[in-house]
C-alpha positions in Angstrom: -13.6 110.5 75.3 -16.1 112.6 73.5 -16.0 116.4 74.0 -19.6 117.4 74.7 -21.1 120.8 74.5 -22.6 121.8 77.8 -25.4 123.7 76.0 -28.6 121.8 75.4 -31.8 122.2 73.3 -33.4 123.6 76.4 -30.8 126.3 76.5 -31.5 127.1 72.8 -35.3 127.4 73.6 -34.6 129.5 76.7 -32.5 131.9 74.5 -35.3 132.0 71.9 -37.8 132.8 74.6 -35.6 135.7 75.7 -35.5 137.0 72.1 -39.3 136.6 71.8 -39.7 138.6 75.0 -37.3 141.3 73.8 -39.3 141.5 70.5 -42.5 141.9 72.4 -41.1 144.7 74.5 -39.7 146.4 71.4 -43.0 146.3 69.5 -44.9 147.6 72.6 -42.4 150.5 72.9 -42.7 151.3 69.2 -46.4 151.3 69.4 -46.3 153.7 72.4 -43.9 155.9 70.4 -46.2 155.9 67.3 -49.2 156.8 69.4 -47.3 159.7 70.9 -46.1 160.9 67.5 -49.7 160.8 66.2 -50.9 162.8 69.2 -48.2 165.4 68.8 -49.0 165.8 65.1 -52.6 166.5 65.9 -51.6 169.0 68.6 -49.3 170.8 66.2 -52.0 171.0 63.6 -54.4 172.5 66.2 -51.8 175.0 67.2 -51.0 175.7 63.5 -47.4 174.7 64.1 -45.2 173.0 61.5 -45.3 169.2 61.9 -41.7 168.7 60.9 -38.8 169.8 62.9 -35.5 169.1 61.1 -33.3 169.9 64.1 -35.4 167.6 66.4 -35.2 164.8 63.8 -31.4 165.2 63.6 -31.1 165.0 67.4 -33.3 161.9 67.5 -31.2 160.2 64.8 -28.0 161.1 66.7 -29.3 159.6 69.9 -30.3 156.4 68.1 -26.9 156.1 66.5 -25.2 156.6 69.9 -27.4 153.9 71.6 -26.9 151.5 68.7 -23.1 151.3 69.4 
């Protein structure tokens, strides 16, 4: 008797579709973030504030690392 894998080509396509949807959501979110960063940069320039905030950058990196686990 042959041992058959219960997964099919349709299952593979369904998984790929899920990955494609996740990619789409990720790119949309990154686009939103980029637009917000650009707006914040313009606002800081108008208010004559420094555009870089090292402490904020470190906080963001720390959060990214925590979420990546």
